C-alpha positions in Angstrom: 154.1 42.0 110.7 157.3 44.0 110.5 159.2 45.2 107.5 161.8 47.8 106.7 160.4 51.2 106.0 160.7 52.6 102.5 160.3 55.9 100.9 156.6 55.0 100.3 156.1 55.0 104.0 157.5 58.5 104.7 154.4 60.6 104.6 152.3 58.0 106.5 154.9 58.0 109.3 154.8 61.8 109.6 151.0 61.9 109.7 150.9 59.3 112.5 153.7 61.0 114.5 151.9 64.3 114.3 148.7 62.9 115.8 147.9 64.7 119.1 148.1 61.6 121.2 151.5 60.6 119.9 152.9 64.1 120.2 151.8 64.3 123.9 153.4 61.0 124.6 156.7 62.1 123.1 159.5 64.2 124.6 159.1 66.9 122.0 155.4 67.6 121.5 155.8 70.1 118.6 154.3 69.4 115.2 157.1 68.0 113.0 157.5 69.8 109.6 157.9 68.0 106.4 161.4 69.4 106.1 162.4 68.2 109.6 161.0 64.8 108.8 162.8 64.4 105.5 166.1 65.4 107.1 165.6 62.7 109.7 164.6 60.1 107.1 167.8 60.9 105.1 170.0 60.5 108.1 168.5 57.2 109.4 168.8 55.5 106.0 172.6 56.1 106.1 173.1 55.1 109.7 174.0 51.5 110.4 173.2 51.9 114.1 169.5 52.5 113.3 166.6 50.5 111.9 163.2 51.9 110.9 160.4 49.4 110.5 156.7 49.6 109.6 154.0 47.5 111.1 150.8 46.1 109.5 147.8 44.9 111.4 145.0 43.1 109.6 147.0 43.8 106.5 146.7 47.6 107.0 149.7 49.9 107.8 149.3 51.3 111.2 152.5 52.1 112.9 156.3 52.6 113.2 159.0 51.0 115.2 162.5 52.4 115.4 165.7 50.9 116.8 168.7 53.2 117.4 172.1 53.3 119.2 172.6 49.7 118.0 175.8 48.1 119.2 176.9 44.8 117.8 180.1 44.2 119.7 180.7 41.7 122.5 177.6 43.0 124.4 174.9 43.6 121.9 172.5 46.4 122.9 170.1 48.8 121.4 167.3 51.3 122.1 163.8 51.4 120.6 160.6 53.4 120.4 157.3 53.1 118.6 154.0 54.9 117.7 150.8 53.8 116.2 148.2 55.3 113.9 146.1 56.0 117.0 143.2 57.6 115.1 142.9 54.9 112.5 143.1 52.0 114.9 140.6 53.6 117.3 138.1 54.1 114.4 138.4 50.3 113.6 138.3 49.3 117.3 141.7 47.6 116.9 143.9 49.7 119.2 144.6 47.1 121.9 145.2 44.1 119.6 147.6 46.2 117.4 149.4 47.5 120.5 150.0 44.1 121.9 151.0 42.7 118.5 153.5 45.4 117.7 155.2 45.2 121.0 155.5 41.5 120.7 156.9 41.8 117.2 159.3 44.5 118.2 160.7 42.5 121.1 161.0 39.4 118.9 162.8 41.4 116.3 165.2 42.8 118.8 166.2 39.5 120.2 165.7 37.1 117.3 166.7 39.2 114.3 169.1 41.8 115.7 170.2 39.3 118.3 170.5 41.9 121.1 171.4 41.0 124.7 169.6 44.0 126.1 166.9 46.3 124.7 166.5 49.8 126.2 163.9 52.5 125.9 162.2 55.4 127.6 158.7 56.3 128.8 157.2 59.5 130.3 156.3 59.1 134.0 152.7 60.2 133.5 152.1 57.7 130.7 150.8 55.1 133.1 149.1 52.9 130.5 152.3 52.4 128.5 154.2 51.8 131.7 151.8 49.0 132.6 152.1 47.5 129.2 155.9 47.6 129.4 155.8 45.7 132.7 153.6 43.1 131.0 156.4 42.5 128.6 158.9 42.4 131.5 160.7 45.7 131.0 162.3 47.0 134.1 162.2 50.7 135.0 165.2 52.7 136.1 165.4 56.0 138.0 163.5 58.8 136.4 165.2 62.1 135.4 163.8 65.6 134.9 164.0 67.2 131.5 162.5 70.2 129.8 161.2 70.0 126.3 159.1 72.6 124.4 158.8 74.6 127.6 157.3 71.7 129.6 159.0 69.8 132.4 158.7 66.1 132.1 160.0 63.0 134.0 161.6 60.5 131.7 162.0 56.9 133.0 164.5 54.5 131.4 163.4 51.0 130.8 165.3 47.8 129.8 164.7 44.2 129.0 167.4 41.5 129.1 167.3 38.6 126.7 167.0 36.1 129.7 164.0 38.0 131.0 161.9 38.3 127.9 158.3 37.0 128.0 157.1 34.9 125.1 154.2 32.7 124.3 154.8 29.0 123.5 152.5 27.2 121.0 150.0 26.4 123.8 149.5 30.1 124.4 151.2 29.9 127.8 153.6 32.6 128.9 157.2 31.5 129.4 160.8 32.9 129.4 163.2 32.3 126.6 166.9 33.1 126.5 168.2 30.7 123.8 168.7 31.9 120.3 165.9 31.6 117.8 166.7 31.7 114.1 165.7 35.0 112.3 162.4 35.2 110.6 160.9 38.1 108.5 158.8 40.6 110.4 156.7 43.6 109.2 156.8 46.3 111.9 155.4 49.6 111.0 157.4 52.2 112.8 155.7 52.9 116.0 158.0 55.2 117.8 157.2 57.5 120.7 160.6 59.2 120.9 162.4 62.5 120.5 162.2 63.8 116.9 164.7 66.6 117.5 167.4 64.1 118.3 167.9 62.8 114.8 169.2 59.5 116.0 165.8 58.7 117.7 163.4 60.3 115.3 161.4 57.2 114.2 159.0 58.9 111.8 
């Protein structure tokens, strides 16, 4: 489930973001300090173009989802990122179910709650597992670009998903496409963001 993050989630979000697997999947792989994290948290709470959500799986907090660069004009667009409590989920043997669930919840939130027309994101080129999962959810990759962060050169690939191309499950469990509007429902998404923490607008936890 998804819900808006609160001050009670701040330290959990930081601990998850600083896990080695999440740092290596991010543009900036440095360990985020408490001060840096709190500056980011203060900024996102005051920014109407961003949302920070927490995710619960089996009634336990385990991740973060962030939406940023939200535009609610004629063409409604936004970007997103996520990260999980990789260590905690691995210890419980719940990594894959939680991963699938949070991505499904995030996509639903983007199109059914935020009512976006297009959802954008980024993935590192060498993160093949995440790229495969993105394709499963019908995200389309753009042309990669070279960037340098923390002294390492990386290839960043933009991804996008249009409302008309989203993949959903109907009540029979079959995959289908849905482009019509669905009324908003409450979600609990624990911020699962694999994004750039130095760029305050993206720092999801």
